Structure formats: structure tokens, C-alpha cells
C-alpha positions in Angstrom: 133.8 132.9 11.7 133.6 132.1 15.1 131.7 128.9 14.6 131.5 128.0 18.8 129.4 130.9 19.1 126.8 130.0 16.0 126.2 126.8 16.2 124.1 125.1 19.5 126.0 124.6 22.3 123.7 120.9 23.3 125.3 120.1 20.3 128.8 120.5 21.7 128.6 116.9 23.5 126.9 115.0 21.1 128.3 112.0 19.2 126.9 111.1 15.7 125.3 107.9 15.4 128.1 105.4 13.9 127.0 102.9 11.7 128.7 99.9 11.1 131.3 98.6 9.2 130.8 97.8 5.5 131.6 94.9 3.9 133.7 96.6 1.3 135.4 98.3 4.0 136.2 94.7 5.9 137.4 93.5 2.4 139.8 95.9 2.0 141.0 95.8 5.4 141.5 92.0 5.9 141.8 90.6 2.4 139.4 88.3 3.0 136.7 87.8 0.1 134.0 86.2 1.9 132.5 89.0 4.2 129.2 88.3 6.3 127.8 91.4 7.9 125.9 90.8 10.7 126.1 94.0 12.3 123.2 96.2 11.4 120.2 94.0 12.1 119.1 93.5 8.7 116.8 90.5 7.7 118.5 88.7 5.0 115.1 87.4 2.8 115.0 90.4 0.8 111.8 92.3 -0.1 108.8 90.3 -0.3 107.8 90.0 -4.2 105.3 92.2 -4.4 107.0 95.0 -2.8 109.4 94.2 -5.4 107.6 94.8 -8.0 105.9 97.6 -6.7 109.4 99.4 -6.1 110.2 98.8 -10.3 107.0 100.0 -11.0 107.2 103.0 -8.9 110.5 104.1 -9.9 109.4 104.5 -13.4 107.6 107.7 -11.9 110.4 109.1 -9.9 110.5 112.3 -11.5 107.4 112.9 -9.4 107.2 113.8 -6.0 105.2 111.0 -3.7 102.3 111.5 -1.6 103.4 113.9 1.1 100.9 112.8 3.4 101.1 108.8 2.5 97.8 109.3 2.6 97.3 105.4 0.8 99.8 103.5 3.0 98.4 105.5 6.2 94.4 104.1 5.3 96.4 100.7 4.4 98.1 100.7 8.1 95.2 102.1 9.8 92.7 98.8 8.3 95.4 96.5 8.6 95.8 97.1 12.7 92.3 98.5 13.1 92.7 101.7 14.5 91.5 105.2 12.8 94.0 106.6 10.3 94.3 110.2 12.1 96.1 108.1 14.9 98.7 106.6 11.9 102.3 108.7 11.2 104.7 107.6 8.8 108.4 108.4 9.0 111.6 107.8 7.3 112.4 104.8 9.7 110.7 105.0 13.4 114.1 106.8 13.8 112.7 110.0 12.4 109.5 109.6 14.3 111.1 109.3 17.8 113.7 112.4 16.8 110.1 114.0 15.9 108.4 112.9 19.0 111.2 114.2 21.0 111.1 117.5 19.1 107.7 118.2 19.9 108.2 117.4 23.3 111.0 118.8 24.8 112.8 121.6 26.1 115.5 122.6 28.0 115.0 121.7 31.5 112.9 118.2 30.7 114.0 115.0 31.5 113.9 111.9 29.4 113.7 108.1 30.9 115.3 105.1 29.3 117.1 102.4 30.3 120.5 101.4 29.6 122.0 100.0 27.3 119.0 100.7 25.0 118.7 102.1 21.2 121.5 104.8 21.3 119.0 107.3 19.5 117.0 108.1 22.6 120.5 110.0 23.9 120.6 111.6 20.9 117.7 112.9 20.8 117.3 114.3 24.4 120.7 116.2 24.3 119.8 117.2 20.7 116.8 119.3 22.4 118.3 120.5 26.0 116.8 117.9 28.0 118.2 115.9 30.5 119.1 112.3 29.5 117.8 109.8 33.0 119.3 106.5 32.2 118.1 103.3 33.8 120.8 100.2 33.9 119.0 97.5 33.2 118.1 94.6 35.9 120.5 91.2 36.2 118.9 89.8 33.2 119.4 92.2 30.6 115.8 93.7 31.0 114.0 96.8 31.2 113.9 97.5 35.1 110.1 99.0 34.8 109.8 99.7 38.3 112.9 101.7 38.8 112.1 103.3 35.5 108.9 104.8 36.9 110.8 105.4 40.4 112.6 108.1 38.2 109.6 109.4 36.7 109.5 113.2 38.5 107.9 117.1 37.9 110.6 117.4 34.9 109.8 114.1 33.2 107.9 114.8 29.7 109.1 111.8 28.3 109.4 107.9 28.6 111.1 105.5 25.6 110.6 101.9 26.3 112.3 99.1 23.8 110.5 96.1 23.6 112.1 93.8 22.9 115.3 95.8 23.8 117.9 96.9 21.2 120.8 95.9 21.9 119.9 93.4 24.4 117.8 91.7 22.2 115.6 90.9 26.0 111.5 91.8 26.7 110.1 93.0 29.8 106.9 91.3 30.2 102.8 91.8 30.1 102.0 92.1 33.8 105.4 94.2 34.4 104.2 96.5 31.7 101.0 96.8 33.0 101.9 97.9 36.8 104.3 100.3 35.1 101.3 101.8 32.9 99.5 102.3 36.1 102.4 104.4 37.6 102.6 107.0 34.7 101.7 110.6 35.7 99.2 112.4 33.1 102.0 115.1 32.7 104.5 111.9 30.3 104.1 111.2 27.6 105.2 107.0 26.8 107.1 106.2 23.6 107.2 102.4 23.0 109.7 101.4 20.3 108.4 97.8 18.9 110.8 97.8 15.5 111.3 94.3 16.1 107.6 92.8 17.8 107.6 90.4 15.1 110.4 88.5 16.1 108.8 87.5 19.2 107.3 84.5 20.2 106.4 84.6 23.5 103.3 84.5 25.3 104.4 87.1 27.9 104.9 89.8 25.5 103.0 92.8 25.7 101.8 94.2 22.1 101.8 98.1 23.3 99.2 98.8 20.8 96.5 96.7 22.6 97.2 99.4 25.3 96.4 102.0 22.9 92.7 103.7 23.3 93.1 102.6 27.2 96.4 104.8 27.4 95.7 108.6 26.5 99.5 109.2 26.1 101.1 106.5 24.4 102.8 106.2 21.3 103.7 102.7 19.6 106.9 103.2 17.3 107.1 100.4 14.1 109.3 99.8 11.1 109.7 97.9 7.9 113.1 97.9 8.1 113.5 94.2 10.0 111.2 91.5 9.3 110.2 93.1 5.9 113.3 93.4 4.9 113.2 97.4 3.7 116.1 99.2 5.6 117.2 101.1 3.0 114.0 102.4 1.7 113.7 104.2 5.1 110.2 103.5 6.1 108.4 103.4 9.9 105.1 103.9 11.5 103.9 105.0 14.7 100.2 105.0 16.1 100.3 108.2 18.4 97.5 110.3 19.7 95.9 113.0 17.2 97.4 115.9 18.8 100.9 114.3 18.9 100.1 113.6 15.1 99.3 117.6 14.4 103.2 118.5 16.3 104.5 115.9 13.8 103.0 117.2 10.5 104.3 120.3 11.6 107.4 119.1 12.3 108.3 116.7 9.6 109.9 117.3 6.1 107.8 117.7 3.0 107.4 114.5 1.1 109.9 112.7 4.2 109.1 109.3 2.7 109.8 108.5 -1.0 107.5 107.2 -3.6 109.3 103.8 -3.5 109.1 103.2 0.3 105.4 104.1 0.6 104.9 101.6 -2.4 107.2 98.7 -1.2 105.3 99.0 2.5 101.8 98.8 1.3 102.1 95.5 -0.6 104.1 93.8 2.4 101.5 94.4 4.8 99.1 91.4 3.3 102.4 89.0 3.7 101.2 87.7 7.2 102.0 83.6 6.0 106.0 85.0 4.8 106.1 87.2 8.1 105.4 83.9 10.4 108.1 82.2 8.0 110.8 84.6 8.5 109.7 84.5 12.3 110.4 80.8 12.4 113.8 80.8 10.3 114.8 83.4 12.5 114.3 81.8 15.7 115.9 78.3 14.2 118.8 80.6 13.4 119.2 82.5 16.2 119.0 79.1 19.0 121.7 77.7 16.6 123.9 80.5 17.2 123.3 80.7 20.8 124.1 76.7 21.4 127.4 77.6 19.8 127.9 80.3 21.9 126.9 77.7 25.1 130.0 75.1 23.7 132.3 78.1 23.2 131.5 79.5 26.2 130.7 82.9 25.4 127.4 84.4 28.0 124.6 86.1 25.8 121.4 87.4 27.0 118.0 86.0 26.2 117.2 87.6 22.9 113.6 87.6 21.4 114.7 89.8 18.2 116.8 88.9 15.1 120.4 89.6 17.5 122.4 88.2 20.6 124.2 90.5 22.4 127.7 88.3 23.4 129.0 89.4 26.4 132.8 89.5 26.9 135.5 91.3 28.6 137.7 92.1 25.3 134.6 93.0 22.8 137.3 94.9 20.5 139.6 92.0 20.6 136.7 89.6 19.9 135.6 91.9 17.3 139.0 92.3 15.5 139.4 88.6 15.5 135.9 88.2 14.0 136.6 90.9 11.5 139.9 88.7 10.3 137.6 85.7 9.7 135.3 87.3 7.6 132.5 88.5 9.9 131.2 92.0 10.8 128.9 92.6 13.8 128.3 95.4 16.3 130.9 96.7 18.6 129.7 99.8 21.2 133.1 101.2 22.1 133.4 100.4 25.8 130.6 98.0 26.4 131.6 94.9 27.5 129.6 93.2 24.6 129.6 92.3 21.0 125.6 92.3 19.0 125.6 89.7 16.7 123.1 89.8 14.0 120.7 86.8 12.8 121.6 86.1 9.3 120.1 83.1 7.2 121.3 79.3 7.5 124.6 79.6 6.1 125.4 82.9 7.3 124.9 81.7 10.6 126.8 78.5 9.9 129.9 80.9 9.0 129.4 83.0 11.6 129.7 79.8 14.2 132.9 78.6 12.7 134.5 82.0 12.4 133.1 82.9 16.6 134.8 79.1 17.2 138.3 80.0 14.9 138.3 83.8 16.6 137.9 82.3 19.9 140.0 79.8 20.0 143.2 82.1 18.2 142.6 84.5 21.3 142.1 82.1 24.5 142.6 78.4 23.0 
């Protein structure tokens, strides 16, 4: 059979998402016993105790299908954020919601505008539905060029993705620039603001996109429980979206797209305000410690507001391999002249700093 005629041509040039290396792979490859995985932006603390108890209790009922509409969790999120439940959607991570929105909006011939480098899912979903990706380079300080992005919007533009903080750089754009961008956004364009890492931000100039939801009719705000809430393996994210977009997502999503364990864990993670503050402070302390070490080593990096640091290097693959030999897994991006390093707990951070010092000395000392 000629599968080339069967499979959609839009998929020909589509590169699958490549996850970071697993610790077991690195152990087998290098023979190193102590492995610290700092490649996937996971938060090291683990789920909050209430979420763990909810997972254990719900596991006993795994023979039953979950609530297909995630009604209880959506209601909890609505009360927490003071938004109508009809504007809340839940998905298998914010990734799924991003794909579903793209599927609902994009058609062949449409354009999707996003910064670059940014989250790798944006070009994937754009190409998946036959639209054209319009990539706008980051500014010299590695932030979104919102003016250039607004200039790039045409009559064919249907979707704009903003990632704040940006993945993989960790940088943020500020409130004044965002409000200026909103003022230039045409009515025929849907804006999706991806705030997967917003809980890590302490900058007073950061624009919480949810504050603009009521005044911006075509705005979707994506968030997740994968990062600071440490529920990455359960795949649970949420979005605040206009009601017509929610209806479109409901038509497209898989039945029972989020499992009962994930819904329960997310439900009981929400009240943990003090714990989230503690985690934010711990992350900032470890991140600053890591950046101080990079300064001493002589490594350039972007000004991160997230739980990772974008380290610039002309030889990313050599440094990547040297770090593997030291037992540290970071994230490489192929030809991009940088590596992304997740901020671990204090012990992991110290281990990573020593690994960078040794690797850099071996390569360039």
C-alpha cells in the first residue's frame, strides 16, 4: 500500500516532539551512578500531601471512568479564580488545550504568529492543521518583540501565541508592552497567552493575562498543574477561554481526556497558597545561586523568571555531552546555540553547579 498517498501531506515535514533523556538511559550510556535530571522543567518537591492522599483514594476506583466534563475541578478553578465555570476548560496538560484551540481555529491558508524561540508545540500544531507559521525573532534581550508581532498580523492571521514566561528563555514581557499589544489586536485574531510558568514570577511588572480576560473578547489563558504543583506525570492543565471556544473544545476533545487521579490531585492542590509561595521562594533562591555560578564560570544566560535557565553557548552539543558525563541531564535544542537547565532543589542545584564547573574546565580550561 502507498501510505504516502494515505497520510496527510501536512505531516511530511512535521518533526515529533522529542522529550529529554531519561535518567536510566544516561546511566546505561555513561556508567555514572548519580544522575540529576534537569531537562524537563519539573518541580522537585513532588505533589502536595493533600494531592497524594487524593491520588491514593481515587486509585481504588480506577475501574470507573472519570467525570468526562471535569465538573468538580472546573467548579473549583472557577471559584478560585473568580471566573464563570462556563469559561473553564480542563485538558491533558495545557499542551492538549493548545492543540484543540489550534484545531478549532486554524485552516489551510491561515497564519499563526508566535515568537521564536518559544514553546515547540506552537509550530507543531500550526503545521498539523495546514496553517502557516509566522515566527518573530526575540529581541536582543531574549524577550517577545510584541511590536514586531503586532506588525506581522495580517488578514490571514487567525491565532497568536504568547508565552509568558517564555519557554525556553524564561524571560517575560511587561504590562505596558502587553497592553499596547492588546490595543493593536484585530477582532479577527484569537490570542492565546500561555502562562504555564506564571506562578514562578515575582516581578511587579508581570502582566497576569487573566486580569484582561473580561475586557479582551478573543483571549484564552492557558495554565497547568504540571510545574509548580508537581503533577507533570498526571497530565492536567486548564484554560480560561471565551465560551464559544469552550464549546468548540468540547466538540473536539477525547471523551474522558483527563483521568480521575489527575482531576482529584489538581482539585486538592488548589488551596495550597502558602506552599506555592514557599516553592516560588525556594526556586528563586536556587535559580539565583545557579546564575551566580554561571557568572563565575563565564557563561552567558537569559534573565529567567521561571524554573529554568537558558544558557548560551557556541558549542551546545559538546557542553551537553560533557554534562552527561558528570551525571547532569539538561535540554538541548539541536542547532540552537543554547541549553536549558531546570532549577532543581538545593542539593540538585549544587550538584549541577559542580558539573558545569568540571565540564567547562574540561572543555575550555
